N, C-alpha and C positions, 0 to 999 in steps of 0.2 A: 527560653525553651518553650515551644508550644505546649499548651495544656488543654485538656478537655474542658469545655465550658458547661455551665449549668443548663444552657439551652441547647438541646441536641441538634438544632438547625443552625447554630452558630459555631463555626469551626475556626480555630486559631491556626493559621498556616505560618510558614517561615517569613512571609512578607506582609501579613496582616490577616485580620479576621474576615470571614465571609459568611453571609447569611443565605441559607437555602430555603427550600419549601418542602412540605410534606404532601404527597399526592399518591393515591393508589397504594397506600401503606408503605411507601418507601420515601427516603429523603433524597432530594436532588439539588445539585448545584450546577449552574450553567455559566459559561463565559468567564471562568477563572483564568487570569493571565499567568502563564508559566514562563514567559520571557518578555523582555522589553519590546516595545513597538518597533519593528524593523524598517524605519523610514529615515530619510535624510542620510547621514553618514552611516547608519546601520543597515541601509538597503544593501544587499549582497554580502552581508557580514554574518558570521555565525551568531546564533541567538545569544543575547546578553541577559543577565538576571533582570527580572522585572523590578520596577520601582516599588518600594514598600509604600504602604498607605496607613493612615491613622484611622481609628474608629472601625466601624463594621461596614464592609462593602457588600451591597446586595448582589447576589449571584443567582438571579432569577430568570435571565434571558440569555439565549444563545449569543455567543460572540459573532462578530462578522466573519463571513467566509473569506478565504483567500481570493484575491482578484483572479477572475477567470472569464472567459468568453461564455456568454449565455447560450445554452444549447438545449434542445428538447430532450436529449438523453439524460441529462442531469439537471433537475429543477431544484431550486432552493425554496425552502418553506417561506410562506408569507411572513414578513417582518424581519427576515434575515438579509442584511445588506452585505455588500462586498467592500473590503478595504484592506490596506496593508496591516491594519491593527487586527491581525487574525490569529496571533499565537496564544490561543486560549484552549481550555479543555473543560470537559463536563464530568461530573461525578454522580453516580447513582449508588445508593447504599441502603442496607436494611435500616429499619426504623430505630433500632437501639443504638445508643452511642458506644464509642469504643471503650470507655472506662468511666469511672466515677468522676463527677465534676471536680476539677482542680488537680486530678492525678496527672503527674508527668507522663508523657507518651511512652517514655522508655520503661515505665513500670507497668504499662497496660498489658493485659494478656494478649496472646497472639490473636490477630484479627481475622477477618474473612478473606478468602482467596480473592485475588484481584485479576480482572480481565481488562486489558488495554486494547481498544479497537482502533485500527488504522483504516480509514475509508479509502476506497478506490476512486478511479476517475482518470485513468491513463496518465497520471502525473500532471494533469493540467486542469482538472475539474473536481467538484465534489465538496462536501462539507460534513462535519460531524453532526450537524443539525438535521440532516435528512431523516424523515420519520421512519424510514426503513431500519435505521440504526438505533432506534430507541431500545435501550436495554432493560426496560421495566420487567419484562417477563423473565429474563435471566436472573435478575435480582430476586424477584418473587419466588421463582422455582428453585433457585440454587443457593440462596443465602450467600451471595457473593457481592463484591463491589465492582462496578463497571465504570471504566474511564474511557471517554472517546476524545480524540485529539484532532485539532486543526493544525495544518502545517503549510508552509509556503509551496506554491504550485507553479507550473509553467516556467516562464523565463525567470521569475523571481525565486524559484525553488530548485530547478534542476538543469538549467543551461550552464555551460562551463565557459566563463569569460576569463579564466586565469591567464590566458595568453597575454592579456593586456594589463595584468596586475603589476604595479610598480611600487616597490617598498619605499621609494623616496617621495612618493606623492600620496598622502593619506586619502585623497579623493578617489584614488584608484584601487583601494583595498578590495580584495575579493576572496571569498572562501567557497570552496567547492561543495557540492552535494548539500545545499542548504536545507532542502526538505528533510533529508535524513538527519541532519544535525538538529533540526527542530524536534523530530521524534525522539532523539536521544535526550534533548533537554527536557522534554515532557516526561520521559522515563526517569530522569534524575529527580524531577519534581515529585513524581509518584514515590520514589524511594524515600524522599525527605518528608513528605507530608501525608501520605495516604493513611498512616496509622491514626491520624486525628479524625478521619472519616470512618474508621472501623475496619480498614483494610490491613492486610499483612504484607509489608514491603518485602518479606522474604518468600512470598508465594505469588509471583506475578506471571501471568500468561499473556503473551503478546499475540494478537490475532488480527488478520486483515484479509481483504479480498481484492483481487485484480492488482492494481498498482499498490494497494495496501498490502496485499500478499507478497508483491515484489519487494516492498520495503522490508517485510519480515525476513524473507529468504536472503536478501542482501545484508541486512544487519546481523544475521547469524554468522557472517564471515568477517565482521568488523570487530577488531580488538576493543574499540571504543564502547561497544555494547556489553562487554563482559560484566556480569554481576547485576545488570539492570533488569533482566527478565529470566525466568527459570524454565519456561515451557513456551512452545510456539505452535501456532496453527496458521498455515498458509493456504488460503482458498483461491484457486485459479491464479496462481502466481505466474507472471511472465518472467520466469527465473533467469532466462538467458538474455533478456532485453536489458542488458547493462553493457555499456560501450566504452571502448578505449579512448585515449586522449585525442588520437588523430581524427577519428570520426566525430567526436564531440567538438573539436576545434572547427571542423568544416561546417557543422550544423550551426555553431555560434556565429561564424562569419556570415552564413546565409541569413540568419536572423537579423544581424546588424544591417544588412542590405534592405531588409523589409521595413526597418524603421528609419531608413535614410541616413545611417551612420557609416562612414568610410572605415572599414576595419584596418586599413593601413595608415590611418592618420597618425598613429604612433606605432612605429615598427616594433613587432614582437619577434624574438628569435624563434627559429623553426623548432628548437628543442623544448619550447614551452617555458623557458626561464623568464624572469621578469622583463617587462617591456623596457625599451630605452628611448630616450628623447631624440627627435630629429636634430641633426647638427645645427647649432646656432639657436635652438629654441630655448626660451626661458622656462624656468620651472613652472610658473603659473600658466604659461601658454601651453606647455606640454600636457599639464594636468587637465586643462580645459578641453584639449583636443582628444584626450584619451577616450576610447569608446566607453569604458566603465563610467567615467565621470559624466559623459553625455547621457548614458542610460539612467544615471541617478536623477537626472533632471526631467526625464520623460514621465508623463502621467501613467499610472498603473493600467488604466483601461487600454491605452495604446499598446503597451507591452503585451497585454492579454490577447488583444486582437491579432497582433503580429505572431504570437505564439500559436494561435489557432490556425492562422494561414500557413505557418511553417509546418505544422503537423501534416496538413493535406499535401503540401508540396513535396516534402520528404517521402511520404508514403507513396506518392505517385512515381517518384524517381527510383525509389529503393523499396519495393514492396516487401513487407515482412519486418521492417525496422520502425522503431519509434523515434521521432525527432527529439522527444523530451523523455529522459530516463536517467537513472543513476549513472555515474561515470566512475571508471577506475581512476582514482586520483592519487593512489599511493598513501592515502591517509585514512579517511573514513572507510574507503573501499580500497584496501591495499593491492588487490589483484582481482581479476575477473572471478565473481563468485563461483562459477562452475569449476574453475581451476582450483580454487580453495577447497571446494567439496571433494574434488578428485584427490587432492593432496592430503586431505584429512586435517586441514588446519582451521576448519570452521569451529565455532563454539560447540562443545559437546552437549547440546541441549535437546531434550526430547522434542519430537516434531510430529505433527499431523499435517499431511499435505494431500491435496486432491484436486480434481477438476470435475466439470460437468459434461454430461454426455454430448450436449449440443451447443458447446461454447460459442461457435461462430454464427449460429442461426440469426441472432438479433443483428449482428454486424451485416449479414447478407441482406436481411429485410430492409435495413436502414441505409443500405449502400454506403456504409461507413468506410472511410479510407484507412482505418486503423489496421485492418487485416486484409490480405489478398484473398478475394472471394470469387474471382473469375479465372477462367483457364489462362488467359494472357498474363494476369498478374502473378499467378502461381509460377508460370514459366519464367517470368521476369525475376521472381524471388530466387529460383534455383540458378538462374544465370548469374545473379549477384553473388550467390554463395560460391559458385564455381570459380568466378573471377578472384574471389578472396581466398578460396581454398582449392587450388587445382587438384589436390589429392582426392577431392570428392567429385571427380568428373562424372562418375556413373551414378551419383546419388539420386538424381531425379528419376531415371529409368527404374532403378531398383525400388524406390519408395512407391512409385505410382502403381506397381504391381499389387500393392496391398489395397488399392482402391479400384476394383475391377470395372466399375462403371465410369471411371474418370475419362473425360471431363463432363459427363452428363450429370443431370439431376443436381444434387447438392454436394457432390464430391469435392469440388474445389474448396468449398468452405470447410469440409471435413478435414481435408489435408492441411488447410491453414490452421484449423483448431489444434491439430496434433503438432504442427511446427511451433505454434505460439504458446500452448499451454500443456497439452497432455504429455508429450515427450520430454519437455524440460522438467516437468514434475517427476516423471519416471526416472530420468537420468539423475536428478538431484536426490530422490529417495533412495536409489540404489547406493549412491555414494555416502549419504548421511547415515544409512543403516549400519555402516561399518564403525561409526564413532558414537552413536547415541540411539536410543529407542526411537524407531520411526514407524509410523502407521500411515497407510494410504487409503483414500476413499475415492469413489466415483459416484456422483449424484446424477441419477437417471430419472427422477420423478418429474412428472408434469401433469397438470389437470387435463381432462379430455379436450377442452377447447384449444389449449395451446398445442396439443399434439395434432389436432385437426388443421391448425393454421401453419404447421411446420416449424413452430418455434421450439417446442419441446423443453428440455432442461437446458435453457440457454445460459449465457454468461451472467453471473450474478443471481441466478434463480434460487440458489441455496440460502442466500442471506435471509430471506423472509422466514425460512424454516428454522435457521439457527437462532434468530432473535424472536421467533414466534409472532411476527408481524405479517400475517397472511392477508389481512384485509385492512389496508390503511388508507385507501383512496376511494371516494364515493363512486368514481367512474371506472374502477378496476373491474374488468370483464373476465378475469382469468377463470372464475368458477361459474360462469353463466351456464355451462353444460354439466355442472356438478363437480364433485371431487373434493369439496371442502372438508368433509369428515376424514377422508383418507389423508389429506394434506395435514390436518391437525394432528392426526395420530403419528405421522412421520415426523412432524415438527417436535412433538414430545420426545420421540426416540432420539432425535439428533441433539436436542437440548440436553437430554440426560447424559449423553456421551460427552459433549463439550464441557458440561459442568463437572462431571466426575473427573475428567482430565484436569480441569483447573484446580480441583480440590486435592487430588492425590497423585496425578500423573498416570493413573490407570483408568482409561475411558471405558469402564464397564457399561454394558447395556442396562436397560431398565429391569430386565430379568436376570441380571448378573452375568450375562454372556460376555466373554472377553472380546477384545478387538485384537486379532493376531498381529504380531509384529511383521513388518515388511522386510524382506531380505531377497537377495538375488536367487535364492534356491526355490522359494515358494511363490514370491511376489504376491502374497496374500493381500487382497483388497476388499474393503467393506463397501458393498454397493447399497446405496439408499434408493429405494424405489417404492414399491408397495410393501413396506417393512424393510428388513435388513437381511442381506445374504452375504456370505463370504465366498469370494471366488479367487482361485489362484491364477494369476497372470491372465486376467480377463481380456487384455488387449494384446495377446501374444502375437497375432499376425502382424498387427501394426508395429509393435515394438521390434519384432524381428526384421521387418523391412527397413525401418529407420536405423537399426543397429545400436550398438552401445557407444559408439563414438559421437560425441556431442556435435550437432550440426546447428550452426547459428552464425551470427555476425560478431566481429570483434569491435 
């Protein structure tokens, strides 16, 4: 049984002792493995327990980021490499140990609240090592423990190759939703080990942004997540960007073509049941020809490049959809999350959910394919929806009435913002409010320069305020026209809310002001701008135009 050691920087975990460092008055451990390295026969397999180690392992440097295409939107810190040896997490904790040296953890007093952060990056990019996600200020200001997690991304984490899985050939084993399974494994690690770091395994808040927020809202519908976290925060979650097996199968086949693999080398039944060998083929030959077996032999950087190419190609053909995203697999994701929320079968866990006022502005400025930001791509998105849902024949005409300047100015991006983030969050909040305390926010704040440039409160802008990391880059020009004092004041308000929620489930303001619950009667929303204000149904015109029927892709 793990025990508290005499050295507060050395912690005994279930797989071995780790040594951290003390900096800025907090203890920190980096790069702790929570699962085995997913290479060779473990590539495309659910995370396995990490190998135990003898002695004390230094946990002083961030672990490797998951393999990903290098892009300007998501830059990795100096010294952080990419590799499949990426299933690690980081822990930040207050300076005091959990209990007296030698005391069994089960006898220790209840520890600090725990926040577990899931980074975003459209399910194909990002790392827990990004400076923006440094939880130092949260620990200093809230007396909490912060855990940040790496998980598998791109083709290695979210594409569904189950069509070719063959139970008779070990080389073709495949498990679905690997990125989500990784996060679940990290949460189980937290449950088993966090008390040794001073955290309370019975008081865990899972929070994430963008794809990380999507992981949060999806896991809220997964029976496998029951008991692993007790509160949730979803920032800018693409909650409806979870797809059925038919779409996932088509995307996987397209990916195989990009890496030069014939998806029909081993025939897979149309119903998605295990693959069968071609007539006359030997067991070894069939396994060798199987797409999964071939993918196991390809270098990770080739898979990452192909995943990046796939994202652009799918977005061009089907605007409004993500090539890489969680899949309804009947296991980790039993049904489409929105259907689960509507049916009330999700986990009854308190939730904070919200979006930013100008989510799509950065995508528009970067000409990103991830969101439809032109008139033609918006029309194409609605044409796809109409083809899939003929009952929504009048949806585009009805919805565009809420954007009187469409298609001029920035309205295509605004409509895309609401299709991808705002309306999914509103639909989800309305459904979740029937089973658990639910609160909604809208983040409107931006410094003067970002307003002038038309960026405003763009996607991900709130992260710096939540973590208190407003000035982390020497070349950051955000506050060149002022606004830093106001940003710091708002950051303090937001941190107080997030930390109070993690401690007690009641996100009271710094002055004790409550955060009203969200329901379909008042739709009370806390707006963060220059301070805080509560508004009832602040997006009423947009919400009414879109309606209460979920509009999205299966």
